[in-house]
Residue, then its C-alpha position, 0 to 999 in steps of 0.5 A: x385777348x382779342x387778335x386778328x389771325x391769318x389762318x390761311x394765305x390770301x386776301x384781307x377779307x380772310x382775316x378773322x378776329x379770335x380770342x387767344x392766349x395773351x403772350x408772355x414775355x420771355x427774357x429780354x422781352x417786353x409786353x405792350x398793351x396796344x393802344x393803336x396799330x398802324x396798317x402798312x402795305x407789306x402786311x398785304x403781301x405777308x398775308x398772301x405769302x408774297x413777301x421776303x419774310x415768310x410767316x407760319x400759319x396761323x399768325x397775327x399780321x401788323x407790327x407798327x404799334x404804340x402802346x403802354x408797357x404792361x409786363x417785362x421779362x427777365x433782364x429788361x432794364x430799360x423799360x418798365x410797366x407804365x412806360x409809353x413806347x412804340x415799336x415796329x415788328x414783322x407780325x403780332x400788332x393787330x392785337x390787344x397785346x404784343x410781345x417784342x424784344x426790348x431792343x426793338x422799342x423806342x420811348x414815345x415822345x411825350x407830345x406824340x399821341x398813340x394814334x400818331x405814334x402808331x403811324x409814325x415808325x415805318x412811314x417816317x423810318x422808311x422815308x428818312x432812311x431813303x432820303x438821308x442814307x440812300x439819296x443823300x438829299x442836299x438842300x436846294x435840290x429837287x425832290x419828286x415824290x410819287x404816291x404823295x398822298x400815301x403814308x410813306x409819300x407824305x412822310x417823304x414830302x415832309x422830310x424833304x422840306x425839313x432837309x431843304x429840298x424843293x418838293x414836287x408831289x405827284x398823285x392820282x387825285x386832287x384829294x391826295x395832292x391837297x394832303x401833300x400840299x398840307x405837308x409842304x409840297x411846293x408843286x403838285x402834279x395829278x398824273x391821272x389827268x396831266x402828262x407827268x414828264x411834261x409837267x416835271x420839265x415845265x416845273x424844273x425849267x427843263x433841268x429835271x429832278x435830283x431825286x425821285x422817291x417811288x413807292x408805286x412802281x409800274x409804268x411811272x418809274x421809267x417816265x420819272x427816270x427819263x426826267x432826271x437831272x444829271x447825277x440824280x438818284x432814283x429811289x426804289x421803295x415799293x410797288x403798290x401799283x403791283x407791277x415791278x418796273x423793268x427799265x433800259x439800263x442805258x438811261x442810267x448811263x445817259x443821265x449819269x444817275x443811279x437807281x437806288x434800292x431802299x429796304x429800311x427793315x434791313x437797314x435798322x438791323x444792319x445799322x441800328x445806330x444810324x437808324x436811332x440817329x434818324x429817329x432822334x432827328x425825326x422826334x426833334x422835327x416833330x416837336x418843332x412842328x415840322x412833321x404833322x402825320x396825317x391819319x386818314x381813318x381809325x378802324x376798330x380791330x375787328x375791321x382789320x381786313x377792311x382797313x388793309x383792303x382800303x390801303x391796297x385799293x389806294x383809297x387812303x390818304x395819309x395813314x390808316x390805323x387800327x384801335x383795339 
């Protein structure tokens, strides 16, 4: 089979398309013929050996996969060849086939095409965990989403609206704000052209936001922390800007607010039942038309490096996927 290999740690342009042996499922494992694979920011860190998970060279990046079961190992009872499924693994997804443990697989909703399913698991899983378990977002609250034109940002906008919040989308271009508007955002702020704190104050009539969702990091974090309502929750989701913010913690005292970490990968391992409940609700919202994932572009497998570079350079609106 064909697969993308990371043979040395470094930037996306070092990734290579190779012919490798197809993986065989062991006991309790399932092999999936990959129909589409999502491209996600953590993969840019894994291939540089800068992520908390350390992969051994050579390896195939990626793991947000939608496809069809084509083989099962001993002891697998929940899946059989021909089942349409989706999964999230740490590595192995940028390939024509992937093997994963059966516990990591979910049946794919009948109404969800493979290209949509391949961009659903990480973005919506992360945003749902952030807003439900970590922020306890309540109906009628105000949610500010930074990086609202990216995959997790757009998912947060949609989930926030489904949970009954007023959503303010903040992004660096009008194109990204237009995508957030399609996702249901009530207000938009172009922080490349507008003064973010002033616009937040204007929109909220001086009250501030109850929750802000930050997958970007950098200088904007403190700006938003200063723009919080009393009792607000600041969600630390990621650092796409490349800089981990450092803030004066006395701001949390003055605002009576909390800075809350979001690590969906650990959550799904520590609390699998709660994660499954999240996805049951997400699938229900999808079937009701409340979630409409936006795919920016589908790249062929051979162009995996270009796809990941476009994501890292923040040239993407919505999700990017690979199609073997």
